[in-house]
TIROMAR-305156 format. One record per residue: residue in one letter; x negated, z, y negated of N, C-alpha, C in turn. Coordinates in steps of 0.1 Angstrom, whole numbers, plus 5000, padded with zeros to 4 digits. Each point is the difference from the previous one (the first is absolute). Layout:
<nodes>
AXZYXZYXZY;...
</nodes>
This chain:
<nodes>
X869813321646501250074997501149975010;X500650105006501149985010501349994993;X500849915005501449994995500950035012;X501250054996501050035011499950145004;X499950035013500150135005498750084998;X500150124997498850094997499350025013;X498650004999499250035012499550145000;X500250074989499550144999501250095004;X499850085011501150085006500050144994;X498950044992500050134995501050034990;X500549904993501050024990501450035007;X500349945011501350035006499950135007;X498950055004499950135007500350114989;X499449994989500250104989501450004994;X500649895000501349994993501250055009;X499750025013501150055008500150154998;X501350044999500350144998500850055012;X499650115005500850065011501250084995;X501149965004501250074996500550095012;X499950134998500450095010501350074996;X501049985009501350054997500250125010;X500150124994500250125008501550025002;X500450005012501350035004500050145004;X501150074998500150145005499850015015;X499350105004499850025014500750125005;X500250025012500750125006501549975001;X500850114999501449995003500850064988;X501249954998500850064989500450145004;X500350025013500350135005498950045009;X499350114996498750035007500250025015;X501050055005500250035014500649885008;X500549914993500749885006499149895003;X500149935011499249885003500549884992;X501250014994500649894993500750054987;X500049944989499449874996498650024995;X499349895000498650014994500250014985;X498950044993500050034986500349874991;X499649895005500349874993501349945003;X500950075006501349955004500849964988;X500050094990500849984988499649874992;X498749975001499549884992500249885008;X500150015014500249885008501549965000;X500850105001501549975001500850084989;X499949954988500750074989501550005001;X500649905008501549995001500550085011;X499250075008500450075012501250104997;X499950094990501150094998501449934997;X499949894993501249924997500649945013;X499149945008500549935012500550115010;X499350115001500550115009501450054996;X500250024987501350044995501149905003;X499749874998501049905003500350005015;X498950025008500250005015500850125004;X499850114995500850125003501549984996;X500249944989501449984995500749905010;X499349905003500749905009500250065014;X499150075005500250065014501150114999;X500050074989501150104998501449944999;X500149894993501349944999500449945013;X499149955008500349955013500450115009;X499350115000500450125008501450054996;X500350014987501350054996501149915004;X499749875000501049905004500350015015;X499150045008500250025014500850135003;X500050104991500750125002501549984997;X500449904992501449984996500849945012;
</nodes>
């Protein structure tokens, strides 16, 4: 009787489950090379950051006009 580590590897082969995660393929806009379909899941804060960036640049631009 063996103690410690198992010497039979067939148990570990059967217990492994393959997890396949399907990410959307293709493009959000069919004719555009950008953004990829998984863009929204990779960067969920992008619309918020882009809005803040536009506001900051707009305020900077308006301050230059005065």
